[in-house]
Rosetta silent file (secondary structure, phi, psi, omega in degrees, C-alpha in Angstrom):
SEQUENCE: MFLLTLKIMEFSSLFRITNNICPTYLSDRLDRLLSSQNPYMEHYMGEPYTYLIDKNNETDIRVTMERVLRSLPTKPYRRLEFSPSGYLERLNVLLTSQSFCAQFSQFHRVHPGRVSDHLYEESSPSEDGRVIPAVGLPGQSCFEVCKSRASQSQFSTAPVAIPTNWNFLLHFDYLKQRYETAGLEAQLQGTTHLHCAPQYFPLINKVQFINRNLGTNCSKVEYTRSEYAPYWDHAREVCVFQQDPLKWDSSSYEPVPTSISRICPCRDALPGQVFLCSECV
SCORE:     score description
SCORE:     0.000 S_00000001
   1 L     0.000  127.273  178.060    0.000    0.000    0.000 S_00000001
   2 L   -80.122  120.357 -176.112    1.390    3.380   -1.018 S_00000001
   3 L  -105.374  132.915  177.003    1.205    5.695    1.971 S_00000001
   4 L  -154.672  125.977  176.865    1.080    9.451    1.692 S_00000001
   5 E  -119.900  128.031 -179.526   -0.238   12.061    4.103 S_00000001
   6 E  -112.260  145.944  173.920   -0.516   15.690    3.046 S_00000001
   7 E  -114.490  120.979 -175.606   -1.012   18.782    5.176 S_00000001
   8 L   -85.849  107.900  179.296   -2.889   21.576    3.398 S_00000001
   9 L    49.770 -128.583 -179.022   -1.216   24.941    4.241 S_00000001
  10 L   -93.269    2.112 -175.285   -1.799   25.677    7.900 S_00000001
  11 L   -82.848  151.913 -175.879   -4.953   23.561    8.041 S_00000001
  12 L   -94.256    4.950  178.324   -5.028   20.278    9.909 S_00000001
  13 L   -69.147  133.906 -176.917   -7.202   18.395    7.419 S_00000001
  14 E  -110.361  145.496  177.018   -5.408   15.284    6.229 S_00000001
  15 E  -109.272  136.906  176.085   -5.736   13.510    2.928 S_00000001
  16 E  -115.850  125.440 -171.927   -5.488    9.766    2.632 S_00000001
  17 E  -112.876  129.690 -177.710   -4.659    8.432   -0.802 S_00000001
  18 E   -90.863  154.726  176.049   -5.437    4.898   -1.904 S_00000001
  19 L  -158.370  163.981  179.243   -3.355    2.748   -4.175 S_00000001
  20 L   -75.327  152.486  177.242   -3.079   -0.898   -5.144 S_00000001
  21 L   -67.148  137.637  179.207   -0.941   -3.241   -3.100 S_00000001
  22 L   -59.009  134.241 -178.554    2.501   -3.732   -4.601 S_00000001
  23 H   -57.940  -22.762 -179.987    2.618   -7.048   -6.528 S_00000001
  24 H   -59.090  -30.332 -174.281    5.724   -7.964   -4.533 S_00000001
  25 H   -96.885    1.852  179.435    3.541   -8.565   -1.472 S_00000001
  26 L   -62.114  141.783 -178.231    0.827  -10.594   -3.175 S_00000001
  27 L    68.829    3.153  175.959    0.216  -13.948   -1.446 S_00000001
  28 L   -85.408  156.937 -179.532    2.276  -12.707    1.501 S_00000001
  29 L   -67.997  -15.774  177.924    0.856  -12.799    5.027 S_00000001
  30 L   -86.444    0.006 -179.141    1.150   -9.039    5.105 S_00000001
  31 L   -74.676  105.967  178.581   -1.281   -8.774    2.188 S_00000001
  32 L  -131.069  127.539 -179.028   -4.301   -6.990    3.626 S_00000001
  33 L   -78.606   99.351 -179.973   -6.855   -5.187    1.492 S_00000001
  34 L   -96.655  146.120  179.690   -7.080   -1.783    3.152 S_00000001
  35 L   -79.014  -17.316  176.401   -9.560    0.850    2.063 S_00000001
  36 L  -164.187  179.820  179.948   -6.948    3.586    2.612 S_00000001
  37 L   -79.836   -8.870  177.452   -3.566    4.051    4.235 S_00000001
  38 L  -142.482   77.738 -177.787   -5.261    5.003    7.510 S_00000001
  39 H   -58.822  -31.808 -179.699   -8.546    3.095    7.960 S_00000001
  40 H   -61.407  -50.866 -179.770   -8.932    4.342   11.535 S_00000001
  41 H   -63.936  -36.226  179.807   -9.048    7.999   10.499 S_00000001
  42 H   -63.201  -45.723 -171.812  -11.258    7.126    7.550 S_00000001
  43 H   -89.056  -31.027 -172.554  -13.869    5.262    9.586 S_00000001
  44 H  -109.897   -5.930  175.591  -13.774    6.979   12.990 S_00000001
  45 L  -117.549  -63.943  175.501  -12.967   10.599   12.146 S_00000001
  46 L    71.472 -171.109 -179.716  -14.052   11.363    8.608 S_00000001
  47 L   -70.975  146.157    8.877  -14.786   14.755    7.095 S_00000001
  48 L   -93.507   18.549 -177.028  -14.009   17.579    7.672 S_00000001
  49 L   -94.507  -28.763  176.868  -10.864   16.231    9.368 S_00000001
  50 E  -138.307  150.000 -179.934   -9.893   13.588    6.822 S_00000001
  51 E  -134.326  139.232  178.975  -10.709   13.105    3.162 S_00000001
  52 E  -103.568  120.680 -178.005  -10.417   10.030    0.993 S_00000001
  53 E  -133.687  160.024  174.957   -9.299   10.725   -2.579 S_00000001
  54 E  -101.071  113.606 -174.186   -7.991    8.841   -5.602 S_00000001
  55 L   -66.982  -15.342  179.467   -4.647   10.338   -6.541 S_00000001
  56 L   -92.087   -0.547 -177.787   -5.090    9.169  -10.140 S_00000001
  57 L  -113.167  100.702 -176.853   -8.375   11.032  -10.567 S_00000001
  58 H   -63.300  -37.349  179.171   -7.761   14.739  -11.205 S_00000001
  59 H   -63.779  -42.509  179.449  -11.462   15.555  -11.096 S_00000001
  60 H   -62.753  -40.337  179.158  -11.823   13.867   -7.705 S_00000001
  61 H   -64.445  -44.448 -178.644   -8.843   15.819   -6.356 S_00000001
  62 H   -64.579  -46.314 -179.491  -10.232   19.137   -7.611 S_00000001
  63 H   -63.845  -40.365 -179.817  -13.739   18.515   -6.261 S_00000001
  64 H   -66.408  -40.696  177.843  -12.371   17.374   -2.903 S_00000001
  65 H   -61.402  -40.874  177.677  -10.144   20.456   -2.597 S_00000001
  66 H   -63.727  -38.255  178.927  -13.136   22.696   -3.241 S_00000001
  67 H   -68.733  -35.086  177.637  -15.088   20.830   -0.562 S_00000001
  68 H   -62.984  -45.851 -177.861  -12.191   21.239    1.878 S_00000001
  69 H   -66.620  -25.366  179.194  -12.084   24.996    1.384 S_00000001
  70 H   -84.297  -19.527 -173.863  -15.829   25.244    1.970 S_00000001
  71 L  -136.381   54.412  178.388  -15.829   23.211    5.180 S_00000001
  72 L   -69.750  137.732  177.908  -12.628   23.879    7.070 S_00000001
  73 L   -65.372  138.989 -176.991  -12.713   22.631   10.683 S_00000001
  74 L   -82.063  -21.142  179.310  -13.015   25.486   13.147 S_00000001
  75 L  -151.644  158.424  179.830  -11.003   23.775   15.872 S_00000001
  76 L   -61.829  155.593 -178.638   -8.728   20.744   16.310 S_00000001
  77 L  -128.785  131.983  176.282  -10.348   17.394   16.935 S_00000001
  78 L  -136.289  124.821  179.197   -9.097   14.570   19.135 S_00000001
  79 L   -67.899  152.338 -176.572  -11.052   11.428   19.816 S_00000001
  80 H   -56.498  -39.062 -174.645  -11.594   10.487   23.441 S_00000001
  81 H   -67.776  -12.527  175.796   -9.521    7.307   23.197 S_00000001
  82 H   -99.998    2.846  179.258   -6.412    9.394   22.410 S_00000001
  83 L   -93.310  162.879  176.551   -6.913   11.710   25.387 S_00000001
  84 H   -57.019  -41.030 -179.907   -5.512   11.147   28.913 S_00000001
  85 H   -66.516  -34.903  176.935   -9.002   10.380   30.243 S_00000001
  86 H   -66.240  -39.847  176.973   -9.539    7.856   27.456 S_00000001
  87 H   -63.534  -45.643 -179.950   -6.279    6.119   28.312 S_00000001
  88 H   -64.783  -33.515  178.089   -7.156    5.985   32.004 S_00000001
  89 H   -63.773  -44.454  178.177  -10.596    4.617   31.148 S_00000001
  90 H   -67.718  -41.001 -179.959   -9.063    1.701   29.232 S_00000001
  91 H   -61.614  -41.012  178.783   -6.428    1.140   31.887 S_00000001
  92 H   -61.177  -42.856  179.360   -9.094    0.943   34.587 S_00000001
  93 H   -65.362  -41.568 -179.729  -11.012   -1.700   32.639 S_00000001
  94 H   -63.305  -37.711 -176.261   -7.859   -3.739   32.023 S_00000001
  95 H   -81.222  -28.855 -173.234   -6.894   -3.696   35.692 S_00000001
  96 H  -106.495  -18.719 -171.944  -10.308   -4.312   37.212 S_00000001
  97 H  -120.846    3.344 -175.063  -12.247   -6.417   34.717 S_00000001
  98 L  -110.330  136.875  176.134   -9.776   -8.770   33.078 S_00000001
  99 L  -101.864  130.174 -179.988   -8.869  -12.282   34.168 S_00000001
 100 L  -104.177   11.500 -172.517   -5.361  -13.480   33.358 S_00000001
 101 L   -97.149  -33.652 -172.811   -5.871  -17.009   34.648 S_00000001
 102 L  -136.686   56.231 -178.138   -8.002  -18.845   32.082 S_00000001
 103 L   -98.922  152.372  179.211   -7.649  -17.068   28.771 S_00000001
 104 L   -92.240  131.923  177.788   -7.663  -18.610   25.321 S_00000001
 105 L  -106.453  129.722  179.974   -4.649  -17.969   23.114 S_00000001
 106 L   -85.236   -0.553 -176.655   -5.092  -17.966   19.359 S_00000001
 107 L  -108.899   31.072  176.195   -1.360  -18.461   18.797 S_00000001
 108 L   -95.230 -164.776 -164.283   -0.956  -22.028   19.992 S_00000001
 109 L   -38.801  119.233  174.307   -0.317  -25.156   17.958 S_00000001
 110 L  -125.843  119.482 -176.598   -0.646  -24.631   14.231 S_00000001
 111 L  -107.719  109.853  179.173    0.230  -27.610   12.045 S_00000001
 112 L   -60.075  141.403  174.571    0.882  -26.799    8.366 S_00000001
 113 L    94.739  -11.655  177.255   -0.788  -29.112    5.924 S_00000001
 114 L  -150.592  170.719 -177.251   -3.757  -30.150    8.031 S_00000001
 115 L   -63.411  133.153 -177.638   -6.516  -28.692   10.144 S_00000001
 116 L   -68.059  150.806 -178.763   -5.142  -27.052   13.277 S_00000001
 117 H   -60.958  -26.355 -174.907   -5.864  -28.589   16.664 S_00000001
 118 H   -64.472  -16.230  179.492   -7.599  -25.401   17.830 S_00000001
 119 H   -75.445  -18.213 -175.975  -10.606  -26.344   15.685 S_00000001
 120 L  -113.312  -13.707 -175.134  -11.278  -29.379   17.838 S_00000001
 121 L   -74.225  153.263  179.368  -10.173  -28.316   21.300 S_00000001
 122 L   -82.707  -19.101 -174.843  -12.640  -27.451   24.023 S_00000001
 123 L   -80.523   60.831  177.638  -10.510  -24.579   25.328 S_00000001
 124 L  -101.851  165.404  179.063  -12.126  -21.962   23.116 S_00000001
 125 L   -56.638  138.638  179.010  -13.350  -18.533   24.242 S_00000001
 126 L   -64.689  147.185 -179.654  -16.461  -18.813   26.347 S_00000001
 127 L   -65.331  125.439 -173.513  -19.651  -17.774   24.583 S_00000001
 128 L  -116.462  130.946  179.774  -20.150  -14.126   25.348 S_00000001
 129 L   -64.550  -14.072 -179.142  -23.443  -12.311   24.977 S_00000001
 130 L   -77.019  -21.846 -179.104  -21.518   -9.292   23.697 S_00000001
 131 L   -85.508  132.583 -179.687  -20.549  -11.017   20.444 S_00000001
 132 E  -122.676  106.269  178.664  -23.115  -10.817   17.653 S_00000001
 133 E   -70.132  138.988 -179.594  -22.398  -13.023   14.630 S_00000001
 134 E  -140.811  144.120  177.909  -23.379  -11.438   11.331 S_00000001
 135 E  -108.928  128.316 -175.411  -23.261  -12.573    7.722 S_00000001
 136 L   -90.678  177.732  172.697  -22.411   -9.959    5.143 S_00000001
 137 L   -82.197  154.379  177.675  -23.301   -9.357    1.557 S_00000001
 138 L   -55.003  133.625  178.822  -20.918  -10.656   -1.122 S_00000001
 139 L    91.779    0.168  179.905  -17.938   -8.335   -1.464 S_00000001
 140 L   -96.057  143.011  169.903  -18.106   -6.865    2.058 S_00000001
 141 L   -81.986  166.284  179.726  -15.279   -6.889    4.581 S_00000001
 142 H   -65.256  -31.232  176.033  -16.048   -7.728    8.196 S_00000001
 143 H   -61.098  -44.764 -179.933  -15.620   -4.082    9.090 S_00000001
 144 H   -69.336  -36.786 -179.966  -18.351   -3.186    6.605 S_00000001
 145 H   -59.721  -49.145 -177.163  -20.527   -6.110    7.674 S_00000001
 146 H   -70.160  -39.260 -178.114  -20.580   -5.018   11.307 S_00000001
 147 H   -64.329  -39.179 -178.264  -20.917   -1.319   10.554 S_00000001
 148 H   -90.706   -4.320 -179.651  -23.919   -1.839    8.319 S_00000001
 149 L    56.726   39.751 -179.274  -25.340   -4.628   10.528 S_00000001
 150 L   -69.723  121.669  179.874  -25.803   -6.802    7.456 S_00000001
 151 L  -134.183   -6.714  179.187  -27.611   -9.982    8.491 S_00000001
 152 L   -76.705  119.138 -175.651  -29.772  -10.908    5.511 S_00000001
 153 L  -160.802 -171.297  176.174  -28.195  -14.025    4.046 S_00000001
 154 L   -62.876  -25.531 -173.564  -28.567  -17.660    3.287 S_00000001
 155 L   -81.462  -41.933 -169.064  -28.516  -18.259    7.032 S_00000001
 156 L  -149.008  147.918  175.449  -31.190  -15.988    8.401 S_00000001
 157 L  -108.255    1.025 -179.471  -33.976  -13.640    7.370 S_00000001
 158 L   -97.972  140.026  178.779  -34.215  -11.945   10.771 S_00000001
 159 L   -68.890  152.237  177.566  -32.173   -8.804   11.524 S_00000001
 160 L   -65.813  137.712  179.196  -29.423   -8.997   14.111 S_00000001
 161 L   -74.141  121.325 -178.673  -30.580   -7.870   17.555 S_00000001
 162 L  -103.222  130.874  177.416  -28.833   -4.619   18.397 S_00000001
 163 L   -57.948  133.118 -179.808  -28.438   -3.541   22.029 S_00000001
 164 L  -127.602   42.411 -174.135  -30.668   -0.521   22.685 S_00000001
 165 L  -103.261   25.262 -177.521  -29.918    0.104   26.341 S_00000001
 166 H   -67.664  -37.804  177.996  -28.274    3.514   26.052 S_00000001
 167 H   -60.478  -37.827  177.860  -31.105    5.326   27.845 S_00000001
 168 H   -68.170  -42.802 -177.764  -30.676    2.889   30.708 S_00000001
 169 H   -66.995  -32.790 -176.711  -26.897    3.281   30.756 S_00000001
 170 L   -67.008  -13.279  178.011  -27.062    7.066   30.766 S_00000001
 171 L   -72.457  -21.367  178.493  -28.661    6.973   34.218 S_00000001
 172 L   -72.731  137.156 -175.963  -25.345    5.958   35.716 S_00000001
 173 H   -58.335  -42.138 -175.876  -23.419    8.940   37.018 S_00000001
 174 H   -62.464  -49.903 -177.844  -20.150    7.896   35.422 S_00000001
 175 H   -66.048  -37.697  179.385  -21.503    7.511   31.913 S_00000001
 176 H   -63.369  -45.843  178.565  -23.594   10.638   32.193 S_00000001
 177 H   -66.508  -35.095 -179.990  -20.601   12.665   33.312 S_00000001
 178 H   -59.490  -46.960 -178.576  -18.475   10.983   30.648 S_00000001
 179 H   -67.833  -37.107 -177.684  -20.691   12.176   27.819 S_00000001
 180 H   -70.518  -45.541 -175.560  -20.989   15.703   29.217 S_00000001
 181 H   -75.581  -31.563 -176.999  -17.292   16.301   29.892 S_00000001
 182 H   -92.038   -2.930 -179.727  -15.998   14.628   26.734 S_00000001
 183 L    64.143   44.287 -174.861  -18.552   16.254   24.427 S_00000001
 184 L   -98.439    7.102 -176.333  -19.821   12.919   23.170 S_00000001
 185 H   -56.891  -41.047 -178.089  -23.482   13.811   22.783 S_00000001
 186 H   -66.919  -30.259 -177.628  -23.165   14.000   18.996 S_00000001
 187 H   -75.489  -12.975  179.316  -21.463   10.614   18.858 S_00000001
 188 H   -64.760  -19.756 -179.661  -24.434    8.926   20.497 S_00000001
 189 H   -65.291  -22.295 -177.737  -26.126    8.964   17.128 S_00000001
 190 H  -103.490   15.613 -174.054  -23.817    6.177   15.969 S_00000001
 191 L   -73.231  -15.535  179.117  -24.103    3.853   18.928 S_00000001
 192 L   -81.523   -8.159  175.873  -26.305    1.353   17.104 S_00000001
 193 L   -75.546  142.612  177.129  -23.445    0.557   14.732 S_00000001
 194 L   -97.593  161.846  178.269  -21.492   -2.542   15.542 S_00000001
 195 E  -122.286  144.695  176.520  -17.743   -2.992   15.351 S_00000001
 196 E   -68.867  133.554 -178.835  -15.816   -6.030   14.197 S_00000001
 197 L  -116.912   88.109 -174.732  -14.258   -7.816   17.192 S_00000001
 198 H   -57.908  -25.222 -179.543  -11.368   -9.959   15.854 S_00000001
 199 H   -64.089  -16.185 -179.702  -10.782  -11.510   19.282 S_00000001
 200 H   -97.636    5.707  177.260  -14.011  -13.456   18.773 S_00000001
 201 H   -58.139  -43.025  177.826  -12.988  -15.058   15.482 S_00000001
 202 H   -60.061  -28.221 -178.974  -12.044  -18.332   17.244 S_00000001
 203 H   -73.506  -43.664 -177.767  -15.528  -18.408   18.758 S_00000001
 204 H   -82.592   -8.583 -179.644  -17.466  -18.040   15.509 S_00000001
 205 L   -84.735   42.969 -178.155  -15.084  -20.372   13.654 S_00000001
 206 L  -131.382  134.069  178.988  -17.079  -23.365   14.925 S_00000001
 207 H   -59.792  -43.665 -177.222  -19.685  -25.384   13.061 S_00000001
 208 H   -63.816  -39.812 -179.000  -21.769  -25.768   16.226 S_00000001
 209 H   -66.068  -43.405  179.940  -21.724  -22.031   16.949 S_00000001
 210 H   -64.980  -44.240  179.878  -22.803  -21.110   13.413 S_00000001
 211 H   -62.460  -38.479 -175.236  -25.584  -23.697   13.368 S_00000001
 212 H   -78.206  -37.071 -171.609  -26.881  -22.569   16.755 S_00000001
 213 H  -100.211  -17.349 -179.561  -26.662  -18.796   16.345 S_00000001
 214 L  -115.629    7.661  173.040  -27.376  -18.251   12.666 S_00000001
 215 L    61.498   40.844  178.922  -30.128  -20.819   12.241 S_00000001
 216 L  -131.574  172.749  176.510  -28.471  -22.902    9.560 S_00000001
 217 L  -127.765  104.236  179.972  -27.160  -26.401    9.088 S_00000001
 218 L   -76.616   83.059 -179.576  -23.654  -26.547    7.660 S_00000001
 219 L   -73.514  -28.468  176.327  -24.027  -29.923    6.001 S_00000001
 220 L  -114.076  124.547 -176.143  -20.980  -29.247    3.827 S_00000001
 221 E  -129.531  135.888  174.485  -17.874  -28.002    5.627 S_00000001
 222 E  -133.520  163.188  177.371  -14.431  -27.114    4.332 S_00000001
 223 E  -126.394  142.864 -177.295  -11.311  -25.546    5.840 S_00000001
 224 E  -148.278  164.080  174.213   -8.997  -23.050    4.206 S_00000001
 225 L  -102.430   17.773  177.523   -6.200  -20.595    4.960 S_00000001
 226 L   -68.043  142.641  179.392   -7.897  -17.821    3.026 S_00000001
 227 L   -69.293   -9.505  179.386   -8.066  -14.474    4.835 S_00000001
 228 L   -84.013  -19.187 -176.078  -11.796  -14.360    4.038 S_00000001
 229 L   -72.252  147.391    1.389  -12.659  -17.378    6.188 S_00000001
 230 L   -78.099  147.410  179.095  -14.968  -18.117    7.864 S_00000001
 231 E  -154.874  166.982  176.064  -17.490  -17.530    5.099 S_00000001
 232 E  -108.980  126.382  178.779  -20.489  -18.983    3.295 S_00000001
 233 E   -96.882  105.871 -176.965  -20.039  -19.886   -0.371 S_00000001
 234 L   -64.894  -37.324 -175.487  -23.406  -19.362   -2.067 S_00000001
 235 L   -66.531  -40.651 -176.933  -22.346  -20.981   -5.346 S_00000001
 236 L  -100.579   -5.895 -179.200  -21.214  -24.251   -3.784 S_00000001
 237 L    52.823   57.736 -178.358  -23.512  -24.091   -0.718 S_00000001
 238 E  -138.600  143.009  173.502  -20.694  -24.873    1.680 S_00000001
 239 E   -88.742  125.355 -178.353  -19.518  -23.428    5.008 S_00000001
 240 E  -114.120  122.616 -176.961  -15.813  -22.619    4.860 S_00000001
 241 E  -110.864  160.211 -176.768  -13.925  -22.205    8.141 S_00000001
 242 E   -78.101  130.280  179.385  -10.492  -20.816    8.947 S_00000001
 243 L   -93.903  -27.786 -175.730   -7.703  -23.360    9.234 S_00000001
 244 L  -115.427  111.629 -177.572   -4.918  -20.994   10.275 S_00000001
 245 H   -65.109  -13.407  177.648   -5.577  -18.759   13.333 S_00000001
 246 H   -82.350   -3.462 -176.676   -2.858  -16.363   12.146 S_00000001
 247 H  -101.234    5.032  177.064   -4.950  -15.461    9.098 S_00000001
 248 L   -55.119  134.321 -179.551   -7.855  -13.740   10.883 S_00000001
 249 L  -154.514  121.569 -177.548   -8.487  -10.497    9.039 S_00000001
 250 L   -89.451  -12.640 -174.480  -11.397   -8.088    9.410 S_00000001
 251 L   -99.223  -16.640 -176.592  -10.481   -5.812    6.489 S_00000001
 252 L   -73.756  149.262  176.593  -10.164   -8.295    3.609 S_00000001
 253 L  -151.760  148.186  177.534  -12.952   -8.767    1.114 S_00000001
 254 L   -84.751  118.513 -178.508  -13.414  -10.711   -2.114 S_00000001
 255 L   -58.029  140.430  178.101  -13.944   -8.199   -4.948 S_00000001
 256 L   -71.721  149.636    0.205  -17.331   -8.455   -6.634 S_00000001
 257 L   -77.347  140.075  179.421  -18.631  -10.390   -8.420 S_00000001
 258 L  -149.774  157.515  178.395  -18.181  -13.082   -5.806 S_00000001
 259 L  -105.896    9.950 -175.517  -20.262  -15.786   -4.168 S_00000001
 260 E   -96.053  128.992  171.811  -18.557  -15.403   -0.788 S_00000001
 261 E  -117.888  116.942 -176.940  -20.333  -13.885    2.229 S_00000001
 262 E   -71.589  144.227  174.173  -18.071  -13.414    5.226 S_00000001
 263 E  -102.705  122.317 -167.892  -19.186  -14.525    8.688 S_00000001
 264 E  -127.387  145.222  173.394  -18.065  -11.898   11.187 S_00000001
 265 E   -89.702  121.394 -177.867  -17.944  -11.386   14.974 S_00000001
 266 E  -119.870  157.763  173.378  -19.482   -8.025   15.905 S_00000001
 267 E  -154.550  164.709  175.855  -20.034   -6.111   19.140 S_00000001
 268 L   -86.656  175.751 -178.434  -21.100   -2.661   20.223 S_00000001
 269 L  -151.459  154.452  174.309  -18.707   -0.060   21.657 S_00000001
 270 E   -67.349  142.163  174.748  -18.707    3.029   23.831 S_00000001
 271 L   -57.863  128.762  179.649  -18.762    6.285   21.861 S_00000001
 272 L    82.360   -3.039  179.622  -15.195    7.468   21.479 S_00000001
 273 E  -138.932   85.778  179.526  -13.784    4.150   22.741 S_00000001
 274 L   -62.966  -27.366 -176.902  -13.790    1.424   20.106 S_00000001
 275 L   -66.989  -30.020 -171.737  -11.772   -0.730   22.500 S_00000001
 276 L  -108.544  137.884  174.869  -14.532   -0.941   25.139 S_00000001
 277 L   -78.793  167.744 -173.690  -17.986   -2.459   24.881 S_00000001
 278 L   -67.122  -21.101 -177.879  -20.990   -0.574   26.224 S_00000001
 279 L  -110.528   17.577 -176.300  -21.165   -2.689   29.386 S_00000001
 280 L   -89.429   -6.794 -178.775  -17.424   -2.845   30.115 S_00000001
 281 L  -117.774    0.000    0.000  -17.324    0.191   32.426 S_00000001
C-alpha cells in the first residue's frame, strides 16, 4: 500500500490516498486489502478532518479540494480514546475487569498441511453475549458487515438484535458525566453501529456455533487458509472455516462479483472508545 499524508497549508485536514498493493507482497501474510492508508481515520474521524481521494483522478482531487475549502474545521479534533481520560478509562477496565488465569490464546499449535488442533479443542473462548455473529453481503469486509449490521443471508432472514440500552446506561453517574465532559453527545447517534471484534474469530469459527446462532445447518464443511474465512459460499452451498488462526483479518474482502459472504464477529462499543464495549465500564 502506497502511503502518503498531506497537510494543506496551515490547516489540519489530512488527505489519505489509496493505491493498489505492490505485486511484490501478493500472497504474503502481510497482504491486507485496506480501504486507505489510515482506515482508523477514515472510519472513525471522517470529514471535515480527513478526506479520501484517488490520486489518479484529477477531477476527484479538484472537487475534494473545493469541498475542503468550503468546510474547514473550526477547531482541532481529538477522539476520546487518544486523550488522557480515554487512556485511564481503558487502563481501569484492564486492571479491574480482566482475568489473566483462564484465557484462550489464538497463537498455539498450528500444524501446516492439516486442520489445526484449535478447531477441535474445548478450550475456546467462552460464549459471550456481547458477540453478535453477522453474515455480510458478497464483497463486504467484516468491518463493513458489522458497521452496516448486514444480516440478511442464506442463514437468516431476521435482523441482528442490536443492544438498545443507552437510555438505561445514561442513568449511571459515570456515563452521564463521561458524555458531558468529553462532548460525546453527537457521537451517540452512531451507537447502534457494531464494530468487528477480531478476538471473537475463534468463537465463531465453529460449526456448532454457526448452526446454533445463525439458524443454519452446515451440512458441507471445508477448511482453508484464506483471509476471508470463515465464510459462506453461495455458489457451492458450503460453510468454509479458517484453518490458520494467524490469518484472521477483518479488512479483507473478495472483490465483486463473488459468491462469498463473510461470517463476522461483531459487538457494540462506547462512543469514542472502540476498545470498550458498552457494558465494560
